N, C-alpha and C positions, 0 to 999 in steps of 0.2 A: 922438032924444035932444035935449032942449032945454037951454037955458043954465042952468036951475035945477038940473037933475040934475048937470051938470058942476060947478057951484059946490059943490053938497052934497058930491060926492065929494072935492073938493080940501080941503074943510074936515075931512072925516073923516081923510084922509091927514095933514093937518097936526097934528090932535089925536093920532093915533097916534104921530107923530114926537115930539111933546112928551112923551107918556107914556113912550116909550122912552129919552128923554134923562134922566129922572129916575133909573132904576136905574144907567145908565151913570155919572151923576154921583156917586151914592152909592158905586159900586164903585171909580171912578177918581179920586176927589177926592185931591189931593196932600196930603202931611202938612205941617202948618204948625208954627210955632213954639210954644213954651209947653207942650210936651208933647201937642200934638194929634196923634193918630195918622193922621188923614186917612181915605180910603176903605179899603174892604176890600182891594183890591189893594195899596195902600200899606202897609197893616198886614202883609200876607203878604210883601211885599218886605223890610220890616223884620225880620220873624220869621226869614226865611232868609238875611238879610244880602246881598241881591242889589239893593239900592237903588243908585242912581247914586253917592251919597256914600259908600256902603260899598265899592263896586268899585274906585273910584279917584277921581282928581281930576275935579271937574266942569268940563267944557269947554263954554262957551257956543257956541263955533263948531261943536262936534260936535252939540249939540242942535239948532242952527239947520239944519245939513245934514240931519239926520233929518226934521225938519219940512218942509224944502223938497223932499224927495224924494216927499212925498205918498204914502207907503206903498210906493213902489217903491225902497226903499234896496238890496234885493238886486240888482235889475236894474242900478242905478247902479254898485254896487260891482263887478259882473262886467264892465261896460263899462271901468271904470277899471283893473281888473286886466289887461285886454287891451291897453289903451293903454300901461301900464307896461312890458309885454313889447316892444311895438313900439318905444317910445322907447329901451329898452336895445339893441335890435338896430340902431336907427339911430344910437346913440351920442349921443343928445341928453339929456345928464346933467341939465341944469337942469329940463327938463320931466319927466324921470323922478322927480326928488326932489319936485316939485310934485305929481305924480300919487300918489306914495306917501303924501304928507301927506293928500291928500283921501280916499284909502282908509282911512287911519287914523281920520279924522274920522267916516267912515261906519260903521266897524266897530271902535270903540275897545276893546271887550272881547272880541275874537276873537284868541286867542293866536297862532294861526297867521299872522296878518297880520303881526305884528311879527317873528316867527321867520323866516318865509320871506323877507320883504323885506330884513331885516337880513342875512341869509345871501347874498341877491342882491347887496347892495352890497359886502359884505366879500370874498366869495369869487369872484363872477362879474364884476362891474363893475371891481373893482380889477385884475384881470388884463389889462384892455384898455389899461392905461398902461405906458409903458416906464420911467419914472423911478420909483424905489422910493419916493421921497418922496410922489408922487401916489398910489401904491398904498396907502401908509400912511394918507393922508387919507381914502380911500374905506373902509379898514378902520375908521378912527375914525368915520366917518359911520355905519357899520354898528352900532358899540357905542353911539353916541349915540341911534340910532333905537330900540335895545332899551331904553336907559334910559328914554326916553319911554314905551315900552310898560309898563315896570315901574310907573311912576307912574300909568298909566291902569288897572293891574290889580294892586291891593295883595294880592290873595289868589291869585296865580298863582306858587307856588314854581318850577314848571318854567321860567317866564320869567326869573326871578332866576337860576336855575341856568344857563340858556342864556347870560345876559350874563357870568357868571363863566367859562363855558366859552370865550367868544369872546376875552376878555382873555388867557387862558392859551394855548389851543390855536392860535388864529390868529397871534397875535403872537410866540408862542414856538416854533412848530413849522413855520412856512412856510419857503420857500426864502430869504427875506429876513430870517430871524429875528434875525440879528445886527444889521442895520440897524434893524428894527422895534423891538427891545429898547432900542436906544440912544436912537431918536427918542422912544419912550414915556417913557423915564426923564427926557428933556429937555422934555417937552410940558407946560409950566406951566399953559397954559389948560385942558387936560384935567384936570390935577391939581386945579385950583380947582373945576371942575364936579363932580368926584368928592367933594371935601369938602362941597359943597352937598348932595350925595346921601348924606351920613352915611357915606361910605367913607373911613376914616381913613388916607390916604395919607401923612401926616405922621408915623405912629406907627412904631415898630420892626417891627411885625408886616407892614408893607408895604414896608419899605426893604431893599435888598440890600446887598451888602458894600461898595458905593461910596457908601453912605449916600444913595441915590436910589431913588424908587419903582420896584419890580420888577413887570413885568406878571404873573408867575405869582403873586406874593403878593397883588397887588391883586385878581386873579381869585379867589384863595382867600377874601379877605374878602367878596366878592360871594356865593360859594357858601355860606359860613357864615351869611350874612344869610338865605338861602333855608332853611338848617337851623333857625334860630331862628323862622322863619315857620311851619315844620311843627310845631315844638314848642309853638307857641301854639295849635295846634288845626286848622290848615289842612290839608286833605288834599293829597297828592301825586297829580297827575292826568297821564296820558299818559307816565308813566315809572316804571320799577321802582325801589323804595326802595334796592336794593343799588347800582345805577348812581348814583342820586342822592347817596347818602352817600359813596361812595368817592372822588369826584372832588376834594373839598376836600383831604383828606390826600394824595392823589397829587399835587396841585399843589405841595406842599412838597417831595416827592421831585424833581419835575421842576425846581424851582428850583435844588436842590442839584446836579443834574446840569448844568444850564445854566451855572452860575458855574464849574464845573470845566471844562467845554469852553471857557470864555473865559479860562482860565489862572489862576483863583483857586484855588491848591493849597497852602493852608496851614491854620492853625487856623480860619480863617473858614469854609472848606469843611467841615472836621470838625464845626464848630458847627452848620452848616446841616443836616448829616445827622443830628446828634443831635436837633435839633428835629423833622426829618422822621420819624424813628423814633418819637418820642414821639406825634406826630399819628397815625401808623399803628396804634400800639398803642391809642390812644383809640378809633380807629374800630373795632379789634377788640373793644373792650368795649361798643360801642354796640348796642343792641337793634335788630335789623333785621327788619321784618315780612317774612313769607314767604306763599307761596300756601297754606300749611296754617294751622291755627288757632292757631298759636304763633309767637313770635319767636325769633330765634337771635342768638348772639354769635359772630362768626367766630373771635375769639382764644381761645375756650373749648372748642375741640375736644378737647384732652387731658383737660380736666376731665370732659367728658361720657363719654369713653372710660373714665376712672377710675371714675366712677359706674356704669357698665355692668358693669365687672368686679367691683365691690363687690357688685352685685345678684346676679350670676351665682354669685359665691363664696357668697353668703348662701343662694342657691337650692341650691347644691351641698350646704350643710350641712343644709338642711331635707329635701331629698329623699333624701340618702344614696346607697345603691347604685344607685337608679334613674337617677341622673344619670351616675354613672360608667360604667354599662353603655351608656347612649345615647351618651356621648361616645366611648367606645371603638369603637362601631360606626361612628360618623362618621369617626374617624381611620383606620379600616381601608380607607376608600374613597379615601384620598389615595395619591399615587404614593410610591415608596420614599424618594425624596429628601426629600420633605416630611416623611414619617414619622420619617426619621433626624434631621432638624433639630429636630422637636418633642421627640423622645426625649432629645436632648442637653441637659443642664442648662444653664440661661440663662447662668451665669457661665463655662461652658466653650465657649460657641458663638463661632465666628468671625463676622465682619461679614456674610459672605455667608450663613451659616446663620441669623443673626438676622434678616436680611431675608427669607429663605425661610420661616422660622417665622412671622413677622408676616403674610405673605401667605397662608400656609396656614391660618391661623386664620380668615381670611375665608371659606374653603371648608368649615370644619367646621360643618355644619348640624345642630344639635341640635333636635329637636322638643320645645320646652319645654312645650307643652301636654300631650304624652303623658307627659313626666317628672313634671309636676304631678299628673296623674291617677293615676300609679303610685305616688305618695308615700303615706305613712301617712295614713289617713283623718283623723286628728286635726291633721295639718299640711297638708291639701290646700288650705284657704282661704288660708293664709299663702302657700303655693307659688303659687297662682294669681294673688295680688296682685303677688308678685315677678315672674311672667311678664309681667303687664301693664306693670310698670314697665320691664322690659327691652325690650319692644316699643316703648314710648313713646321711650325713649332711642335704640333703634335708628333710629326715624323722624327724631329730631333729629340724630343723627350723620350720617345720609344726607343730610339738608338742608344741614347745615353743610358737609359735604364737597364737595357739589355747588356751593354758593354760593362757596366758597373757590376752586374750579376756575375758575369763571366769570371771576373778576377776578384769578386767579393770586396769591392772598393770600400763600402761603408765600414765593413769589419776592420780592415787594416787602418783606416782613418781614425776610427774610435779607439782602436788598440793603442795607436801611437799617442793619442791624447791622454788616455788613462794612465799608460805606463810611465809618462813623464811626471806624474804627481808624486810628491814625497810619500804620501800615505800608501801608494801602491808599492813603491820600492821597500817601504818599511814592512808591509805585509809579506812580501817575498822574503825579506831578511828573516822575519820571525818564523816563517815556515822552514827556511833553511836551517836555522838554529834549532828549531824544534825537532827536525828530522835527525840532526846530528846528536842532539841530546838523547833522542829515543834510541839511536844506534849504540849509544854509550851506556845505555841502561839507566839514565838519569830521569826516571819516570816522572817525578814531581815537577822537575824543571820543564820537561817536554810538555806535560799536560798544561802547565801555565802559559808557555809559549804558543801552543796550539790554540788555546781558548782566546788569547789576545789577538792572534792572527785571524781567526774566524770572525771576530767582531769587525775587523777592518775589512775583510773580504766581503762581508755582508753589505757594508756600506758601499763598497766599490761596485758590487753587482746591482745594487739598487739605483746607482747613478749611471751605470753603463751595462744594461742587461745584455748587450750583445756579447760580452765577454764570456757568458756562460757556455758558448760554442767554442771557445778557445781550447787549444791543447792543454793550457794551464788549468782549465776546469777538471780535465780528466786527472791531472796530477794532484789537484786539491781534493778530489774525491778520494783518491788513494791515501792521502794525508788523513782524511777524515776516518777512513777505516782503521788506520793505524792508531789514531786517537781513541777510537772506541775500544780497541784491543788494550791500550794502555789504561783506560779507566774500567776495563772489565765489564762493559755494559753496552747493549745494543739499543737500549731505549733512548729515545730522542725527546728531551723536554720541550714543551710548547714554546718556551721562550728561547730556544737555542737559536742563535743568529742565522745559521744556514739550514734550517729545518726544511724549507721549501725546496732548496737546492738538492738536499739529500733525498727527499721523497721522489723528486722527479727524475734524478739520476738513477735511483734504485728501481724505479717502475719502467722507465724507457731506455735506460743505458746511456742516454745523452739528453741534453736539455735544449729545447728550441727557445730562442730568445723571446719570441712573442708569447709563447705559453708561460715562460717564467715571468714576464712583465705582467701579464694578465692575472696569473695567480698572486703575485706579490701585490698588485693593486687591489685585488679582492681581499687579500689578507689586511692590507692597511685600512681599507674601508671598514672591515669587521672590527679591527682594533680600535678605529676612531669611534665606531658605534658602542663598543664596550666601554671606551673611555667616558663617553657621553652618559651611558647608563651608570657607571660608577660615580661620576660627578653628581648625577641626579640623586642616586642613593645616598651619597655623602650630605647632599643638601637636605634630604628628607630627615636623615638622622640628626643633623644640626637643628632643623626646625623642631623635631621632637624633643631633643635635649633642651632647647630654649623654652619650649612649652612647659616641660617638666620643671624646669627651674623657676619659670614664672608662677606655676601652681604651687611649688614648694614656698616661694616667697609670699604668695597670697595666703597659703595656709599658716605660714609663720605670722603674718600680720593679723590674721583672724585669731590666732592663738593669743597674741599680745593683746588684742582687742577684748577678747574674752577674759583674759587675766585682769585687764584694767576694770572690766565690768565687775569681776569677782571681788576686786579690792574695794570698789565703791559699795558693793553689797555688804562686804564685811563691816565697812565703816558704818553703814547704815543700821546694821544689826547691833553693832556695839552702842550706837546711840540709842537704839530702841531698849537695849537691855539696861541702860543707865536711867531710863525715864520711869518715875514712879507712877502708879495709877492715879493718885491725887496727892497733893502736897501736904494734906492734913493727916492722912492715915498711913503714910509711908513710915517704915521702922528699919532698924538696922538689919533684921532678919530678911526682910524683903529685898533690901539692897544686895545682900550676900547671895540671895537666891538668883536674883537677876545677873549678877557677875558670873555666877556658875553657868547659867544658860548661855551667857556671851562667850565664855571660854569654849564650851561645847560647840557653839557655831563657828568659832574660829578654826577648830580642828577639822570641821567638815569643809570649809572653804580652802584648806591647804591642798587637797586632792582634786576638788572639782567645785564649780561655782555653787554658791549657797542657794538652797531652794527655800522658797517662802513657806512658812508654816501655815497649815490649813486653818489653825485657830490658835487663839492665845490660851494661857493657862486657865482663865476663868470661863473658856468656852465661847467667848465672843470673837468675832472676826478681828484680825490684826490690822490696825490702821496702816495705810500706806505711808512710806517714808516721805518726809518733807522734800520738796524739790531743792536741788543744790543750787547755790547761787552761780551765776555765770562768772567767768573770769573778770576781774576788775570791779565787781560789785561787792559792797561791804556785807559781811555775814550778819544775819539777823538771829539772834538766839531765840529758840523755841520756848514756849511757856514752860514746858516740862524742864528744860535746862535751868531756866530762871528759878523754878521752884526748888530744884536740887541745890543750886548754888545758895539760895536763901536758907534752905534748911541746914546745909553744911555750916554756913556762917552762924546760924542760930545756935547749932549744937556746939 
């Protein structure tokens, strides 16, 4: 091979390279100003919004790092990730921060870089310090690192959500949450940086009861910024929509819980719960995408059930006897208790029967397709359409119930409604004051406050049984233990307001709301039965007392009647004693003897009714007394009286 051949080959290679550069230039020409679209690749980046200016802030340092790596950016990033781990293990914090910045320059649009390293700073590195102020600084470094990532990724809702999560969860739920919340509320430099990021920390939406920025409310503002980003058309990636949307309203609830734990137990706490309840209901009315081809609203489960019942009722009317027969066959497959609950009219059912009936309906499986086919031919098309509607509603109800259970939607909804009541705030205030009095060894005051609080909590649990699964229930059980220590007794009286709660907590360690409600309902029914028995017993006692009073009154009337008869008998005896045997043979001695016998008879009638003598002094039977004249009739003197009067007048 001579030199001419070698030169010819080099020229050919050079020409090939020049020819290849032409399409590369046409494809990769950057876009310029004045509406020039640039090359084909630039136009595609603009079409799909993946240009550097569309993704986030343009960082010259980042572009320089990419070019300096000469196509080995992935290798360089991997080496830097390893170094960051080594620096953390060796506690070389300054080098760690520098390495993290270099990784961010090499991979500015990789979300996991910002998420992982921010978590590394806030959760792992912060625990290496003893002073809580230094730990707070590392948590703050993590949040600032995330903020840079948000600016580099304008279309990353997950990153915005993660930033709001950090402000709420890390600062509000860590072991040092009391100190972290206070330091955050006083961190003016961080507040200024947040204002520059369009987070309105100076607005009422971000300020707590002390008129200072609250970490939960600031985190909520970050989360709602992510919601606005999604509503503008950006898709949620690497996260379920349910979890993405529930965090913002929940941070309101957490804020209300936090200020109550810190001793804010007045109308400010009540107002915080009212705002939290409104946020949660708004979340319930938000359309949430599902894995199916439709969206759902968590707060409209009752409406879906009502629509399903309407469709089934319409299907019943259209199909007539076919539906009735199919339903009867399905009910026959249930157990007797369920059949009895279903056969009882709704207005006559007890709470337990109502619960059994509602659960039993879930097991009534009617073959709607068979019912539609058995309908009148002229109505089969309408029946089939109704069956399709019922199936669609069944699927929506199933999805809604499943999503509600995932985030415990009914619990948070009920909690927000219960906590905004004045009595709940008062109950918490009483427990707070009782714990303080107990800590200060003011036992009498603590016992009084405890007992007053327990009565209120018993009413709250009766109205909202779901609250027995709340964290507050565990705190309340601890307060009950301290109360029993204060009164130096482990015995629980039958009339203690929280007796059921204590027994269930002591036996199971936690209380299931359904179990609590069932036990409380049973106790109420037993108490009502005892009340009826007591009322019946009182009624019987009243009747017995009335009967005794009537008998006593009758006895008194009999005594008075007997006394009257005794008086009449005495008067008759006196008359007989004054009557001589004959007007001609009577003498003064006989008259004196008769008077003496009358006095003896009078002494006998003082203690008991006089008895008739068996015979007179001469041995003959005593004549019966003359009948007394009726009232209003003139008295008629007896012959004996007339004889006595004549004898006295004669003498």
